[in-house]
Structures are given as structure tokens and as C-alpha cells.
C-alpha positions as CSV (number, residue, x, y, z in Angstrom):
1,M,-16.8,4.0,-42.9
2,E,-16.8,8.2,-41.8
3,F,-20.0,8.6,-43.6
4,I,-21.1,5.4,-41.3
5,L,-20.1,6.8,-38.4
6,L,-21.7,10.6,-39.5
7,V,-25.1,8.9,-40.1
8,I,-24.9,7.4,-36.6
9,C,-24.1,10.5,-35.3
10,I,-26.5,12.4,-37.0
11,S,-29.1,9.7,-35.8
12,I,-28.1,9.9,-32.1
13,L,-28.4,13.6,-31.9
14,F,-31.8,13.3,-33.4
15,L,-32.8,11.0,-31.1
16,T,-31.3,12.3,-27.8
17,S,-32.3,15.6,-28.8
18,F,-36.2,14.1,-28.7
19,L,-35.6,11.9,-25.3
20,F,-33.7,15.1,-23.6
21,T,-36.9,17.2,-24.2
22,L,-39.3,15.1,-23.2
23,T,-37.6,13.4,-19.7
24,Y,-36.1,17.0,-18.9
25,H,-39.4,18.7,-18.7
26,K,-41.0,16.3,-17.2
27,L,-38.7,16.3,-14.2
28,I,-40.0,19.8,-13.2
29,P,-43.6,18.8,-12.1
30,S,-42.6,15.3,-10.3
31,Y,-39.7,16.6,-8.0
32,G,-40.5,20.1,-7.3
33,K,-37.4,22.7,-6.9
34,L,-34.8,21.3,-8.8
35,P,-31.1,22.1,-7.4
36,P,-30.0,25.4,-9.5
37,G,-26.8,25.0,-12.3
38,P,-26.2,26.3,-15.8
39,T,-28.6,25.9,-18.4
40,P,-28.4,22.9,-20.2
41,L,-27.5,22.6,-23.8
42,P,-30.3,20.2,-26.0
43,V,-28.9,16.6,-26.7
44,I,-25.4,17.5,-24.4
45,G,-27.0,19.2,-21.4
46,N,-23.8,20.6,-19.4
47,L,-21.4,18.3,-20.9
48,L,-18.9,20.9,-21.6
49,H,-18.7,22.0,-18.4
50,F,-17.8,18.5,-17.5
51,C,-15.4,17.3,-19.8
52,K,-14.2,20.2,-21.3
53,Q,-11.1,19.8,-18.6
54,P,-11.2,16.3,-17.5
55,D,-8.3,16.4,-15.4
56,Q,-9.3,19.3,-13.5
57,A,-13.3,18.2,-12.8
58,H,-12.8,18.6,-9.6
59,Q,-11.8,22.5,-9.5
60,A,-14.4,23.1,-12.4
61,M,-17.2,22.1,-10.2
62,A,-15.8,23.7,-7.2
63,D,-15.6,26.9,-9.5
64,L,-19.1,26.2,-10.5
65,A,-20.3,25.8,-6.8
66,K,-19.6,29.0,-6.1
67,I,-22.1,30.6,-8.9
68,Y,-24.8,28.0,-8.2
69,G,-24.5,27.0,-4.6
70,S,-23.4,24.0,-2.3
71,V,-26.2,22.2,-3.7
72,M,-26.0,21.9,-7.6
73,S,-27.2,20.2,-10.8
74,L,-25.9,19.5,-14.2
75,K,-27.6,17.3,-16.9
76,L,-24.8,15.2,-18.8
77,G,-26.3,14.3,-21.6
78,M,-29.6,11.9,-20.6
79,T,-28.4,11.9,-16.7
80,N,-28.5,13.9,-13.8
81,L,-25.9,14.9,-11.6
82,V,-25.7,16.6,-8.1
83,I,-22.8,17.9,-6.6
84,I,-22.6,18.4,-3.1
85,S,-19.7,20.8,-1.8
86,S,-20.1,22.3,1.6
87,P,-19.8,20.7,4.9
88,D,-23.6,21.4,6.2
89,T,-24.8,19.7,2.9
90,A,-22.5,17.0,3.1
91,R,-23.5,16.2,6.4
92,E,-27.3,16.7,5.6
93,A,-26.5,14.2,2.8
94,L,-24.2,11.9,4.7
95,Q,-25.6,11.5,7.8
96,N,-29.2,12.7,8.0
97,K,-30.3,11.6,4.4
98,D,-27.6,8.7,4.4
99,A,-30.3,5.7,3.4
100,A,-32.0,7.4,0.7
101,V,-28.6,8.6,-1.5
102,S,-26.1,5.5,-0.3
103,A,-27.0,3.3,-2.9
104,R,-23.6,3.5,-5.6
105,W,-24.2,4.8,-9.2
106,V,-22.4,2.6,-11.4
107,P,-20.6,3.6,-14.2
108,D,-20.4,1.2,-17.6
109,S,-16.6,-0.2,-17.3
110,P,-17.2,-2.0,-13.7
111,H,-20.0,-4.1,-16.1
112,A,-17.1,-5.8,-17.5
113,L,-17.2,-9.2,-16.6
114,N,-20.1,-8.4,-14.2
115,H,-17.7,-7.5,-11.6
116,H,-20.4,-4.7,-10.5
117,E,-22.1,-7.9,-9.2
118,V,-19.4,-9.0,-6.3
119,S,-17.7,-5.6,-6.2
120,I,-17.6,-3.9,-2.6
121,A,-16.6,-0.9,-4.4
122,W,-20.0,-0.9,-6.9
123,L,-22.7,-3.0,-5.3
124,S,-25.5,-1.0,-3.2
125,S,-25.6,-0.5,0.1
126,S,-28.8,-2.5,0.5
127,S,-27.4,-5.5,-1.1
128,P,-27.0,-8.3,1.5
129,L,-23.7,-9.1,-0.4
130,W,-22.5,-5.9,0.2
131,K,-23.1,-6.2,3.9
132,N,-21.6,-9.4,3.9
133,L,-17.7,-8.2,2.5
134,R,-18.1,-5.3,4.8
135,T,-18.6,-7.3,7.7
136,I,-15.4,-9.7,6.0
137,V,-13.5,-6.9,5.5
138,T,-13.8,-5.3,8.6
139,S,-13.4,-9.1,10.9
140,H,-10.8,-10.6,8.8
141,L,-8.5,-7.6,8.1
142,M,-9.6,-3.9,9.7
143,S,-10.4,-5.1,13.0
144,A,-8.0,-3.9,16.1
145,R,-7.0,-7.3,16.9
146,C,-5.9,-8.1,13.2
147,L,-4.4,-4.8,12.8
148,D,-2.4,-5.5,15.8
149,M,-1.3,-9.2,14.2
150,T,0.1,-7.6,11.1
151,R,1.9,-4.9,12.6
152,T,5.2,-6.4,12.1
153,I,4.1,-6.7,8.1
154,R,3.7,-3.3,8.3
155,Q,7.0,-2.0,9.8
156,E,8.8,-5.0,7.5
157,K,7.4,-3.1,4.6
158,S,8.4,0.6,5.8
159,R,12.0,-1.0,6.2
160,E,12.3,-2.5,2.8
161,L,11.0,1.0,1.7
162,M,13.6,2.6,3.7
163,T,16.3,-0.1,2.4
164,Y,15.2,1.0,-1.2
165,F,15.9,4.6,-0.7
166,H,19.5,3.9,1.3
167,E,20.2,2.0,-1.9
168,N,19.6,5.2,-4.1
169,S,20.8,7.8,-1.9
170,G,22.1,10.9,-3.3
171,K,20.3,10.2,-6.7
172,S,17.0,11.9,-8.0
173,I,13.9,9.3,-7.5
174,R,10.2,9.5,-9.0
175,L,8.7,9.1,-5.4
176,S,5.4,7.5,-7.0
177,L,7.1,4.3,-8.6
178,P,8.8,3.0,-4.8
179,L,5.7,4.1,-2.7
180,F,3.5,2.9,-4.9
181,G,5.6,-0.6,-5.1
182,A,6.0,-0.7,-1.2
183,M,2.2,-0.2,-0.7
184,L,1.5,-2.8,-3.1
185,N,3.4,-5.1,-1.5
186,L,1.8,-4.8,1.6
187,I,-1.6,-5.3,0.5
188,S,0.0,-8.4,-0.9
189,T,1.5,-9.9,1.6
190,L,-1.7,-9.1,4.0
191,L,-3.7,-10.4,1.5
192,I,-2.1,-13.4,-0.2
193,S,1.3,-13.7,2.2
194,E,3.9,-12.4,-1.1
195,D,5.1,-9.7,-3.0
196,V,4.3,-9.0,-6.5
197,L,7.2,-6.3,-7.0
198,D,10.7,-6.3,-6.4
199,L,11.2,-2.3,-5.5
200,G,14.6,-2.4,-7.0
201,S,13.6,-4.1,-10.3
202,D,12.0,-2.8,-13.5
203,S,11.6,-5.9,-14.9
204,T,8.4,-6.5,-12.3
205,Q,6.4,-3.5,-13.2
206,D,3.9,-5.2,-15.0
207,F,1.6,-5.8,-12.4
208,K,1.6,-2.5,-11.1
209,E,0.9,-1.1,-14.6
210,L,-2.0,-3.7,-14.5
211,V,-3.3,-2.3,-10.8
212,T,-3.2,1.8,-12.5
213,S,-4.2,0.6,-15.7
214,T,-7.5,-0.8,-14.0
215,L,-8.1,2.4,-12.2
216,E,-7.3,5.0,-14.7
217,E,-9.6,3.2,-17.0
218,I,-12.8,2.9,-14.8
219,G,-12.0,6.5,-14.2
220,K,-12.4,8.2,-17.8
221,Q,-14.6,9.9,-18.8
222,N,-17.4,7.2,-21.2
223,V,-20.1,8.1,-23.4
224,S,-22.3,5.4,-22.6
225,D,-22.6,7.1,-19.2
226,F,-24.8,10.0,-20.2
227,Y,-26.5,7.8,-22.9
228,P,-27.0,5.0,-21.2
229,F,-29.1,3.2,-24.5
230,L,-25.7,3.3,-26.0
231,R,-23.9,1.3,-23.4
232,A,-24.4,-1.8,-25.7
233,L,-22.5,-0.6,-28.6
234,D,-19.4,0.1,-26.5
235,L,-18.3,2.6,-28.6
236,Q,-15.0,4.3,-26.8
237,A,-14.6,0.2,-25.9
238,R,-14.3,1.2,-22.2
239,R,-15.5,-1.9,-20.9
240,C,-13.9,-3.8,-23.5
241,I,-10.2,-2.5,-22.0
242,T,-12.0,-3.2,-18.4
243,K,-12.5,-6.8,-18.9
244,V,-8.8,-7.3,-20.3
245,Y,-7.8,-5.9,-17.3
246,L,-10.1,-7.2,-15.0
247,E,-9.8,-10.8,-16.9
248,R,-5.8,-10.6,-16.0
249,L,-6.4,-9.7,-12.2
250,Y,-9.0,-12.6,-12.1
251,N,-6.6,-15.3,-13.6
252,Y,-3.6,-14.2,-11.1
253,F,-5.9,-14.8,-8.4
254,D,-7.6,-17.9,-9.8
255,G,-3.9,-19.3,-9.6
256,I,-3.1,-18.4,-5.9
257,I,-7.0,-19.5,-5.3
258,T,-6.3,-23.1,-7.3
259,R,-2.7,-23.7,-5.5
260,R,-4.2,-23.1,-2.1
261,L,-7.0,-25.6,-2.8
262,T,-5.1,-28.2,-4.0
263,G,-2.3,-28.1,-1.3
264,V,0.4,-26.8,-3.7
265,E,0.7,-23.9,-1.8
266,Q,-0.2,-23.7,2.2
267,M,0.4,-20.9,5.0
268,K,2.4,-22.2,7.7
269,E,0.6,-22.7,11.0
270,N,-0.5,-19.9,12.9
271,S,-0.2,-17.1,9.8
272,A,-2.9,-17.7,7.7
273,D,-3.7,-15.2,5.9
274,F,-7.0,-13.1,4.2
275,L,-7.0,-15.3,1.5
276,D,-6.8,-18.2,3.8
277,S,-10.0,-16.4,6.2
278,L,-12.0,-16.4,2.3
279,L,-11.2,-19.6,1.7
280,K,-12.3,-21.1,4.8
281,L,-15.8,-19.3,4.4
282,H,-15.7,-20.6,0.7
283,S,-15.5,-24.3,2.4
284,D,-18.6,-23.2,4.7
285,S,-20.6,-22.1,1.6
286,K,-20.6,-18.6,2.9
287,L,-18.7,-17.2,-0.3
288,D,-18.0,-18.3,-4.0
289,L,-14.8,-17.8,-5.6
290,R,-15.9,-15.7,-8.1
291,T,-16.8,-12.8,-5.1
292,I,-13.7,-13.7,-3.4
293,K,-11.4,-12.7,-6.8
294,G,-13.6,-9.8,-7.2
295,L,-13.0,-8.8,-3.3
296,L,-9.2,-9.3,-3.8
297,T,-9.0,-7.4,-7.2
298,D,-10.8,-4.6,-5.4
299,L,-8.8,-4.4,-2.5
300,F,-5.2,-4.7,-4.8
301,V,-7.1,-2.1,-7.3
302,A,-8.5,0.6,-4.5
303,G,-6.2,0.2,-1.4
304,T,-2.6,1.2,-3.3
305,E,-2.8,4.1,-5.0
306,T,-4.5,5.9,-2.8
307,T,-2.2,5.7,0.3
308,S,0.8,6.1,-1.6
309,I,-0.5,9.2,-3.8
310,T,-1.4,10.6,0.1
311,I,2.5,10.2,1.2
312,E,3.5,11.6,-2.2
313,W,1.2,14.7,-1.6
314,A,2.7,15.2,2.2
315,M,6.2,15.4,0.8
316,A,5.7,17.3,-2.0
317,E,4.1,19.8,0.3
318,L,7.1,19.8,2.8
319,L,9.5,20.7,-0.3
320,R,7.7,23.3,-0.6
321,N,7.5,24.2,2.5
322,P,11.3,23.5,4.1
323,S,10.5,25.2,7.4
324,V,7.5,22.7,8.0
325,M,9.9,19.6,7.2
326,L,12.1,20.9,9.5
327,K,9.7,21.3,12.4
328,A,8.7,17.6,11.8
329,R,12.1,16.3,11.4
330,A,13.0,18.2,15.2
331,E,9.9,16.4,16.6
332,L,10.6,13.0,15.4
333,K,14.4,13.7,17.0
334,E,13.3,14.9,20.2
335,K,10.6,12.2,20.3
336,I,12.4,8.9,19.0
337,G,16.0,10.0,19.5
338,S,18.1,7.7,17.0
339,K,16.5,4.5,16.7
340,Q,14.2,3.5,13.7
341,V,10.3,4.5,13.7
342,E,7.7,1.8,15.1
343,E,4.0,2.0,14.4
344,T,3.9,2.5,18.1
345,D,5.7,5.4,18.0
346,I,3.0,7.5,15.9
347,P,0.9,8.6,18.7
348,K,3.8,10.7,20.2
349,L,4.1,12.6,16.7
350,P,1.2,15.4,16.9
351,Y,2.6,17.6,14.5
352,L,3.7,14.9,12.1
353,N,-0.4,13.6,12.4
354,A,-1.2,17.5,11.7
355,I,1.0,17.1,8.4
356,I,-0.8,14.3,6.9
357,K,-4.0,16.0,8.0
358,E,-3.5,19.4,6.3
359,A,-1.8,17.6,3.2
360,M,-5.2,14.9,2.7
361,R,-7.7,18.5,3.3
362,L,-6.0,20.0,0.8
363,H,-5.1,17.3,-1.7
364,P,-7.4,14.3,-1.5
365,A,-7.2,11.2,-2.8
366,G,-10.8,10.8,-3.7
367,P,-11.7,14.7,-4.6
368,L,-14.9,13.7,-6.0
369,M,-15.2,10.4,-4.1
370,L,-17.1,7.3,-6.0
371,P,-20.7,8.2,-7.0
372,H,-23.8,7.9,-5.2
373,K,-27.6,7.6,-6.3
374,V,-30.6,9.0,-5.5
375,T,-32.8,5.9,-4.7
376,E,-36.2,7.8,-3.3
377,A,-38.4,10.4,-4.8
378,G,-38.5,13.2,-2.9
379,V,-35.3,13.3,-1.1
380,E,-34.5,17.2,0.2
381,I,-30.9,18.5,0.4
382,G,-30.1,22.1,1.1
383,G,-33.6,22.9,1.0
384,F,-33.7,21.1,-3.0
385,T,-35.3,18.0,-4.5
386,L,-33.1,15.4,-5.6
387,P,-34.2,13.6,-8.7
388,K,-34.6,10.2,-8.4
389,D,-31.9,7.9,-10.0
390,A,-29.7,11.0,-10.3
391,R,-26.2,10.6,-9.8
392,V,-24.6,12.4,-6.7
393,M,-21.3,13.4,-6.2
394,L,-19.7,15.0,-3.1
395,N,-16.6,16.8,-3.8
396,V,-14.1,16.7,-1.2
397,W,-11.5,18.6,-2.2
398,A,-13.9,22.0,-2.4
399,I,-15.7,20.8,1.2
400,G,-11.7,20.8,2.3
401,R,-11.3,24.6,0.8
402,D,-14.3,25.8,2.1
403,S,-13.6,29.4,3.8
404,T,-16.9,29.1,6.0
405,A,-15.0,26.3,7.4
406,W,-11.0,26.6,7.1
407,S,-9.5,30.0,7.4
408,E,-6.8,30.8,4.6
409,P,-8.2,27.1,3.1
410,D,-5.7,26.6,0.2
411,I,-2.5,27.7,2.1
412,F,-0.9,24.7,3.7
413,M,-1.2,25.0,7.3
414,P,-0.4,21.8,9.8
415,E,-0.7,24.0,12.7
416,R,-4.3,24.4,12.2
417,F,-5.1,20.9,13.2
418,L,-3.3,21.0,16.5
419,L,-5.7,23.8,17.3
420,R,-8.8,21.9,16.7
421,E,-9.7,18.3,17.6
422,V,-10.9,16.9,13.7
423,D,-10.5,13.2,13.4
424,F,-10.9,11.0,10.3
425,R,-13.9,8.9,11.3
426,S,-16.8,11.7,9.8
427,Q,-17.7,13.1,12.6
428,N,-16.1,16.4,11.3
429,F,-17.6,17.2,7.8
430,E,-15.2,20.0,6.8
431,F,-12.2,17.3,6.6
432,I,-13.8,13.6,5.4
433,P,-10.9,13.1,3.0
434,F,-12.4,9.0,3.9
435,G,-16.1,9.8,2.8
436,S,-18.5,8.9,5.5
437,G,-21.6,7.1,6.5
438,K,-22.4,3.7,4.8
439,R,-20.1,4.1,2.4
440,L,-17.1,5.5,4.5
441,C,-13.9,3.7,3.5
442,P,-12.9,0.4,4.8
443,G,-9.8,0.7,4.5
444,L,-9.9,3.6,6.7
445,P,-8.1,1.9,9.6
446,L,-4.9,0.5,7.5
447,A,-4.4,3.7,5.8
448,V,-4.2,6.1,9.5
449,K,-1.4,3.3,10.6
450,T,0.3,2.8,7.3
451,I,1.3,6.3,6.0
452,P,2.2,8.1,9.4
453,L,4.6,5.0,9.9
454,I,6.0,5.4,6.1
455,L,6.1,9.1,6.4
456,A,7.7,9.1,9.5
457,S,10.4,6.9,8.9
458,M,11.4,9.1,5.6
459,L,11.8,12.0,7.3
460,H,13.6,10.7,10.5
461,E,16.1,8.4,8.4
462,F,16.8,11.1,5.5
463,E,17.4,14.6,4.4
464,W,15.1,15.0,1.5
465,R,16.7,17.3,-1.3
466,L,15.4,18.4,-4.5
467,P,17.0,17.8,-7.4
468,D,20.1,20.0,-8.8
469,G,18.3,23.3,-10.3
470,I,14.9,22.8,-8.5
471,R,14.1,25.2,-5.8
472,H,11.7,25.1,-3.2
473,S,9.3,27.3,-4.7
474,D,9.7,25.3,-8.3
475,V,7.6,22.2,-6.6
476,D,4.4,22.1,-8.8
477,L,1.3,21.4,-6.9
478,N,-0.5,21.3,-9.8
479,D,-3.1,18.3,-9.7
480,R,-4.3,15.8,-12.2
481,F,-7.9,14.1,-11.6
482,G,-8.9,10.9,-12.3
483,T,-10.4,8.2,-10.0
484,S,-7.6,9.1,-7.5
485,L,-5.6,13.0,-7.5
486,A,-2.3,13.0,-8.4
487,L,0.6,15.2,-8.9
488,A,0.2,16.4,-12.4
489,T,3.8,16.5,-12.7
490,P,5.8,13.6,-10.6
491,L,7.5,14.0,-7.8
492,H,11.3,13.5,-7.7
493,A,13.4,13.7,-4.6
494,V,16.9,12.9,-3.6
495,P,17.4,11.3,0.0
496,L,20.5,11.7,2.2
497,P,20.7,9.5,5.1
498,V,20.6,11.2,8.4
499,I,20.9,8.5,10.8
500,A,22.9,5.0,11.3
501,T,20.3,1.9,11.0
502,D,20.3,-1.5,12.5
């Protein structure tokens, strides 16, 4: 077996070496002045730069950008990658040239079950189905009217999370677990009107692991993405593993849909959820069931971890900077008093909102975003011509730490957002944690309501301490890159109640 693998590897090396030489040199006259980058090696190109530390890819790309500039190209096997790392070039790509780079470069893993054909995350922005799904999500889930109607659900799930913290007061808690569970239950209640987890039970964590594993598998490095002719072999079984996860999610939603369609499970009058809206579109022949399952899968997988990770990062920064936490709690006491936090209180809390923005600036949940794709020949960004069909990634992590846009960019300083008008909706390209342009995250309206509600409730009702023996300066802010940017060391903290709750 080892001999066969060796023969296969040698054959691949010779073939890719030939194809690499042929395709790479043809790019020069075809595309003109390509973005600069490290000299590619035969066969592997710049894979050593990209894959040497896969869990630190965002930082490695930022370091290279300091050498080669804010528009930089890498050769990854047989594929081209362009990294954009400054606010100005991000504006040029996502605003001025959005039509030419807003398509989606799709890795091999989402091809499992042909999920990419029905996925709002992976469909091309020019696809009629993608446009239809964006409209459906906006009008039936994220509109101002829908968000107002579901405010009580967000407050209920926030209360359930606070109840969990009260029940575990004085104990060291790994914050990522209940935060993820609360967000998963919020998403599931909005979509299908049922919880999928019991925050206090270890026996119901299977669904959580399924969601996180699906996301992690799609984010892993895959040789098929660097050498597309190998996709049929699926050498690392990435597509096969993703298929198993997606089948489990599809089957879960299939059961719920079947119960709804057969009348076994019906919503109460005037309390229709998102799934009911989707099934109404299905009954009108405007949406097929496969697409509904694909959309629900995307919303579960993408909408849960990014929000919970952002809250965890904010808490990590606050525990490392206790003076900031004290200032936030003082604001809450002054503006809210002893009552429980409600969503309508959030606009009264400018410092808390500044803390969230600062956490997102330093620790964006999607540090490289999902990859875009160049669909037109001759597209220029920053004075360089991007190869057609190249993968384009925005280093949002580097943009948030750009020294030309931010003073003392590596310092956690929420006050900076009290002095400048910067919003989440991509008008300020030095701060784009939700992306921009056509690919602006569709879940933004829900996230900007949920994150401050939960963080404000946590700070208002509890004094948070570190476990015994851990100092504030010991809080580890190192990160681990995947599809989302997680803390390398999970954050543990101890909640101590400080106000009486009704």
C-alpha cells in the first residue's frame, strides 16, 4: 500500500509540475501586472506559506502583506489566491468592483450532497436562487417587522442563559458551551420553534457537536482545493466526512418538515415561524424541499458559532481588562438600575456597544471571510490585475489592525468607538466584521440585537471572576483560525450574582 501511494505521489508531482509551469507562465501575458507575492516553488507554489501554520493563516497572511502589500497573490498548488489587507483596497474590491468579485469560490467539501447548489453561503451572487434566498431571509426573518415580532424570543433565550449562570454561580464555567447552546436554541426557536439543547444537560450535546463539526470540516485545508483534478479522488475524505454531517442535518430537518406537512406538528394560530413561511412558499411552488433543508442547514451552522464566539471574545477582553468591565457595569447600573436588561435598553448603553465593536475589530469571527471569486478578466485592484477565476480573500483581521486606520491598533480600547462614528453596515471599510457589498452577512440585523442583549445581561447580573490562581494578565488572547476565529484556550470564568432577579 505504501508503495502504491508513493507511485501516486510521484505521478502527481510530475503532472502538476508540468501543469504548473504551463498555466503559471501563461498568466503573465494574459493578465498583465499581477499582484506581488512570494516566489512560488514548482508544484506546490506557496503552499508552505499558507499551510505551515493553518490555525494562524490570518496572521501569516498579514505578515506577508507587510512585505508584499495590501493586494498580494499566492500560488496554491494549481490555484491562484489574492489576499486583500487594507481598508482602501477592501473598499475598491467590495464597493467599486463588487460585481466582478462578489461570486463565490467554492471549496470541495460543500460539494457533498451538492449542497453548494442550494446554499445561500456558496451560491454565486448572480444566481437567481441566491437572490431569492437572500430576499426570503431578509423579508421573513431579518426585516425590522420580523425582528420586532421575535424580540420576546431573544429576551427569553437570554433569560434562560442567565438562569443557567445563576444555577452555576460560584463555579468555573467554560463560557463557550452555554453561549453556543443559548445561540443554537435561539436560532432553532426562530426557525423551527423548538430548542435543540438543554443548557444544563451533557446528554443533549450531540446536535452542538454536529453543527460545530460541520463548520470545522468545511474550514479544513483540502488538497483537492489546491489541485482540482484530484477532487474525484477525495484523498483526505473531506467531502465524504462533510457528506455524513450534512446528511444528519438534512435528515433532522426532513423529519420536522414531514411532521409539519402531514399535520402531526402544527404551529399555533398567529405564531408561525420561519419554517412555516418556507413551507408556504413551497406550497405555492416557489421553493423546493431540498432548498429549504439546505437553507435551514446554513442558518444553523453559520448563525450560531459566530455570535457566541463574539460574546466569548468580548468577555475574554473584559476579564483581561477589569477597569473596562467596571466601567461597563457602572454604565449599566446608571442607565438600567436593578431591573433586568431588555433589548430596548441597548441604545442607552454607548460604552457597552463600543466594547462589542472593539472586540469585533480585534477578533472578527470570520478573519478571512468566505472566499470570493474573480468572474471577469482584467479586473484591477490597487493597480494590479487579478487573474480571472482567482480566489479572493479579505483579511478582515489585518484590516481591523491597520495602523493607518487605527491608532495603537493592537490595544483593546473601546473608547475609540465613542470618538468616531463607525457602524456595522460596511460604510467604514476599516471595520467590516460582517463583510460588505453583495456578500454582506444576511444575519447582521439579528446579531447586532442579540450580542449586546446577552453581554449586557451577563455584566449586569453577575460579577465575573477568573478561576482561582489565574490573574487578569493570564487570560490567553491567542486565537485559532478555522472557518471562525476561536480562542486557542477556551475561556473559563466564575459568575457571582450581584442583583436580585424577578
